[in-house]
N, C-alpha and C positions, 0 to 999 in steps of 0.2 A: 463430439470433439470440440465444436465451436463454443459450447457452454463452458467446458473446462478451460479453453484458451481465454475466453473473456474473464472467467474467474481468476485465472492466473495473472492476467494483465492488471485487474483491479487489486489483487493482493500484492503484485509487484510495486505498484504505486503506493499502496498503504504501507508496505514494509519499508520502502524508501523514505516515506514521510516520517514513520516512527523512528527509523534509523537516524535521520537528520536531527529530529527533536531529542532523541536519546544522547546523541553526540554533543549537542549544544548543552543539554542539562548536565551531562558528565563533565564537560569543560567548565561550566559555571560553578559546579559543585567543587571541582578540584581547585579552582581559583578562590573559593570562599565567598562567592557571590550569593549562592543559594544553598539550602540544606533541605532535602526532602525527608519527611518524617512520617512513619506509619503509626497511627494511634492504636495501642494494644490494650488499653483499659477504658473503662467507662466512667472515670472520675470527672470528665467534663461534659457528660451527657446532661441535657439533650442537645446542647449547642454543637458539641463536637462528639460524634459517635465513634464507637469502636469500629476499626476497619477503615476509617477515613484516611485520606492522604493529605498531609499539610506541606505546603511549600513555604519555608521560612527564609527571610532575608535579614541581614544585620540591621539593627535599629539602635540609635544612640540611647544609652541608658538615661542620660539627662532629660530625654523627652518622654520617658515613661510616665504614664498616668495610672491611677487606681482604676481598675476595670480592664486594663489591657491584658491580652493573652500573650505570654512569652514562653520560650523554651530555654530552660537553664539546667546545666548539668549539676546533678547532686554529688556532693563530696562524699556522701555516705554510700550510695549505691553505684555511683559512676555512670548513671544513665541520665538522659535528657528528660526533664519533667515539663510538660506543657500544661501550665495552670494559669489562673488569673491573678493579677497583681492586687494585693490588698494594702501594701505599704512599700514605699521605696524612699531611701534616705542616703545621702552621701556621708561617707565616713573615712577619714584618713586616706584620701586619694582613690577610694573605691566606693562601691555602692552596696548597701545591704537591702535585699529585697525579700519580702514575705509573700508567699503564694497560697492559693486555696483552690481546690477543684470545685467546680459548680455542684457536683453531686456529693461532695464530702460535707459533713457537718462541722468540721473544724479545719482550720488552716494547717498547712504543712508544719510539722514539728521542727523543720530545719530552716534556719535563716540563710539565704543564699547570698554569697559574696561574689559580686561580678565586677567587671571592668567597665570600660567606656561603651561597649556595645553588647547587646543581647540578641538572640534570635527571636523574630516575631513573625507569625504566619501572615502571608499576604494572599494565599490562595488555598482554598479547601476543596478537595475533590471527594464527594461522598462515595464511599465504598472503593475508592481508588487504591487504598492500601491492600484490600483483598485481591484486587487484580494483580498488583505488583508482586505480592508474596506468592500467588498461585503460578504466575508465569515464570517465576524464578526457580520453581521446584524442578528438580532433575526429571522426575517422572512425567512432567508436563512439557518442559522446555524441549526435550529431545524429540518426542513424537511430533510436537507442533512444528519444530524446525524442519524435520524430514518432510512433513506434509506441505509446508510452504515451499520448500525447494522443489518438490515434485510438481506443484502447480505452476511455479515460476518456469520450470523447465518446459512444461507443456505450452505455456504462453509464448516461449521463444522459438518453438519449432516452426518451420516454414509450412504454410498452408499449401497442400497439394493443388496443382492446377486442375481446373475442372475438365473432365473427360468429355470429348465431343461425341455426341450421339451419332449413330450410323446414318440417321436421316439427314443430318446436317451436311454430310459430305455429298456433293453433287458432281456428276461427271459433265465435262464440257460438251455442248451440243456439236455434233459433227457438221462440218461445212459441206453442204450438199453441192455447192458450186465449185469445190476444189477440183483441180485436174486429177484425172484417174492415172495412177502410176502403176497399175497392174500390167500395162502393156509396154512398160519401159524396156529399152534395149540396152544391155550392158550398163544398167544402173542409171541411164539418162532418161528423165521423164519426157513424155510426149509433149510437144509444143502445144500450148493452149490455143484455142480458136482465136482468129483475129477479132479485134474489138468491134469491127463493123458487122460481124456475123452474129446473129442471135444464137444464144446457147439454150437449147431446150431444157426446161426444168426437169430434173431427175430426182426420183425418190430413192433413198437408200434401200438396199436389198432387204434389210431387216424391217423397215417400215412397210414395204410392199408385202412381205410375208405376213405381217400382223394384220393387214387389211384384206388379205385373201387375194391380192393381185399378183400377177407375175409379169416379168419383163419379157417382151418379144424381141 
């Protein structure tokens, strides 16, 4: 049980951390500060592999240089294309950019028309795209969520108090010098002997029985 509780605590902190990071990433994406992209083709291999996760941020188009990798939406397919810049030129208040994939023999047939900013990757997570796409699948997300909730529930259960062994419980030792109340009259104990009179040492009956002695 302690192993499951420790695993649940670790997962609780991990889920909390992932939750905070996910919330921050979602907020930054909604505000247009970042754009996470999953690479689904091998046109940029071997620098950028299929299944990698790219984290793009806005970059001024005027600062683009040949050789930069950017993500621009194609007017033909409607999808973002992450390729390398081979040419960029201002024209009539906008920019015309030509791109080429590292693994392609020829540059893209489309000339991309963009505004003042384009998306440029600032972080690349190898195989991160596979992780994201796998975790978001229904067949994986639901069982994983149930398992995490179960482990977190175990970690939050109170640990039972340790049971005391029978050997730990000791009985108090009887006071052999206590006054004998068996001869009390009407519930009143017999007066103890005066302080100046010596009281003979008395063994309890049960001790005398164990040693084979008897009281006269």
